[in-house]
C-alpha positions as CSV (number, residue, x, y, z in Angstrom):
1,M,48.3,22.5,42.6
2,S,48.5,25.8,44.3
3,K,48.6,29.1,44.0
4,A,51.6,31.3,45.2
5,E,51.4,32.9,48.4
6,T,50.5,36.3,48.2
7,K,52.0,39.2,50.6
8,T,50.3,41.8,52.4
9,T,50.7,45.3,54.3
10,V,47.9,46.7,56.4
11,L,49.2,51.0,55.9
12,A,48.4,53.6,58.9
13,D,45.0,54.4,57.5
14,G,43.8,50.9,57.9
15,L,43.7,50.0,53.2
16,R,45.3,47.0,52.5
17,Y,47.6,46.1,49.4
18,K,48.5,43.1,47.8
19,S,51.8,42.5,46.3
20,K,51.9,42.7,42.7
21,V,54.7,42.8,39.9
22,S,54.4,47.1,38.9
23,G,53.9,47.3,35.3
24,S,51.6,47.5,33.2
25,P,50.1,44.9,29.7
26,F,49.5,48.0,28.1
27,A,52.9,49.4,28.3
28,A,53.8,52.8,26.7
29,T,55.7,53.0,23.4
30,A,57.7,55.5,21.8
31,S,55.0,56.1,18.7
32,F,51.6,57.3,19.5
33,G,50.2,54.9,16.4
34,A,51.3,51.8,18.2
35,A,50.1,52.9,21.5
36,T,46.8,50.4,22.7
37,M,43.1,52.2,23.4
38,S,40.4,49.8,24.9
39,C,36.9,50.2,21.9
40,F,34.2,51.8,23.7
41,L,32.2,49.3,22.1
42,C,33.6,45.9,22.9
43,G,36.2,47.1,24.9
44,K,39.1,45.3,23.7
45,H,42.3,46.6,23.2
46,R,43.1,47.2,19.9
47,A,46.3,49.3,18.2
48,R,45.2,53.1,17.7
49,S,45.8,52.4,13.6
50,L,43.7,49.9,14.0
51,M,40.7,51.8,15.6
52,G,38.2,54.7,14.3
53,T,36.3,57.1,15.9
54,R,32.4,58.0,15.9
55,K,30.3,59.7,17.7
56,V,28.1,57.7,20.6
57,L,26.2,59.9,22.7
58,G,27.0,63.1,21.1
59,K,30.6,62.5,21.4
60,S,33.0,60.6,19.5
61,Q,35.0,58.0,20.4
62,A,37.4,54.8,19.6
63,V,36.0,52.3,18.6
64,C,37.5,49.4,16.4
65,A,37.6,50.0,12.4
66,P,35.5,48.4,10.5
67,S,33.6,47.2,13.0
68,C,33.7,45.1,15.9
69,K,32.7,41.7,14.4
70,G,34.7,42.3,11.0
71,L,37.9,43.5,12.8
72,D,38.1,40.3,14.8
73,E,37.2,38.3,12.0
74,L,40.3,39.7,9.3
75,L,42.2,39.3,12.7
76,A,41.5,35.7,12.5
77,Q,42.1,35.0,8.8
78,G,46.1,36.9,10.5
79,N,45.2,39.8,7.5
80,A,45.1,43.3,9.9
81,P,44.0,46.3,7.9
82,Q,46.8,48.0,6.8
83,K,47.1,52.1,7.2
């Protein structure tokens, strides 16, 4: 099976860009609490309501709550924590 051919354009400054669908898979939502954010430790995108903060290297960072592994197990069981 062959991939669809990707069209490219060379700009005047020599940079080449591939054409792609505009937008992001992490589209902003109307409410701040429903937006996603990546965990500082595991890098997975989660709803902000599923995250907490932890001091890492002296700064507060958004991380999975209660832990990355614990949240993965809860979501696999279909039991998302309620806040």
